N, C-alpha and C positions, 0 to 999 in steps of 0.2 A: 504494500500500500504506500502510495506517495502522498505526502501532505505538503501543501503550500499555503501560507497565510500572509496576509498583508493588512495594514491598518492605515487609516487616514483621518485626520481631524478636519471637519468641514465647519468653517467659521460662520457664525450668524445664521445657521440653519437648524431648526428643531428636528428631532428624530422623525416626527410626523411628516414634516416637509420632505425630508430625504426618503422616507418610506414611500410616500406618494410617487416620487420620481422613479424609484426602483421598482415599484409595482407595475409600471407600464412595460409590458413585454416588448413593444416596439422601441421603447427607450433603451432597454437593455441591448437590443440588437445593434444600436448605434454606439454603445459603449465598448464593446469587445471587437477588436480589429478582425479577428478570425471568424466572427459570427456573420453568416451570410443571410440567414432567414430564420424567423420564428413563426411556428404554426401553433395555434391553440386549437386542439382537437375537441376538447370539452372543458366546461368550467362549472363548478358547483361550490357555492359559498366561498370558503377561503382556500380553495385548491383548484388546480387545472391540470389536465393531461396535455403536455407540451412536447413539441418536437423542435429542436434547434438544429440548424445546419451549420456545421463548423468546418472551415477550411483547414485541413491538416497538412495538405501538400504531399509531395512525393507520390507514391503509388496509391495513397489513400484518397487524394483529391479532397472533395467535400463529403463529410459523412453526417448522416442524421443521428442525433442523440435524443432518444425518447425517454420521457420520465414524468414525474409528478412535481409540480411547482406548488408550494404551500406558503401562504402568508400568515404570519402570526403578528397581527397589527398591534402596535406600530414598531415592533422591535426586531423582527427577524423575517427573512425570506429564505426558504430552503428549496433547492432544486436537486432532486434525486433522480439520477439517470440510471436506467437498467440496461438499455441497449445502446450501443454495441459493447460498452464496458461500464462497470459500476463507477459512478462519479457522484459525489455529494458536494454541493456548494452551499455554504451558509453565509448569508449577509446579515451581520448583527449590528444593530444600532443602539447607541446609549447616549444619554444626556451627558454633555461635557460643558465646561464653563464657556458660555457664549457660543455654543455650537453643538455639534454632534460628533461622537467618535464612531466611525464606520469601520468595521472589521469584516474581512472576507476570508473564509477558510475553505480550501478545496482538498478533498481526498479522492484519489483515483487509483484503480488497479488495472494495470495494462495486460495482465495475464489472460483474461477472457478474450481479448482482441488479438493478442500476439502469440498466445500459447507459450511454449518453452522459450521462444525467442525473446520474451519479455526480460529474461535474465541477462540478456546482452545489451539492453537499453541503458545507457548511462543515466542513473537517477538524477544526478546533479544537472544534467542538460535539460531534462524534463522540468525540474524545479525552476531552472533559469528561464525557460521558455514560458511556462505558465506564470511565473512571477512577473515577467514583463507585461503579459496580457492583463494581469490583475492590477499592476501599477498603473497601466494606461487607463483601465476602467475607473480606478479611484480618482486619478487626476482629472479625467474627463467629467466624472460626476461632480467633483468639486467646482470645476470651471463652469459647467452647465448650471448648477444651482446658484452659484454666485452671480452669474449673468441674468438669471431669471427672477431673482428675489426682488421684491419691491424695494425701492430705494426710499429711505427715510429722509425727510428734509428737515434741516434745522430751522426752527422757528425762533425769530428774534422776539425777545420779551418786551 
């Protein structure tokens, strides 16, 4: 099992505000550079059956990742992929001084996709590749939220 985690402080945004932005599947599509498409197959209450199409490159091209997306409002979003390999992605939000602490944790197992060849995949290379994706997503989320937040005007007394 490979684990990658990243954290970002988002200034002047409440967890509820960040949660709303992360809850938009099309918004997530624009956050991750390798994500090409998001399909919501069904939705019920706080969960959805989702297929994301990820550009992996090489012989794999773009692969569909099918799983359950669950919202635990307003503090967590979980995506559990079952096919083609087990992946769990947890987006966790917490109040911080004048903002939100946003943490993302990803766990994945390459063995179901690669079989015995998974033993030859350099774990650190996978961590570095996924880490760059998550760093990009967190930075992009911070920029997007900062740009879209209502500006407060100073009022002279």
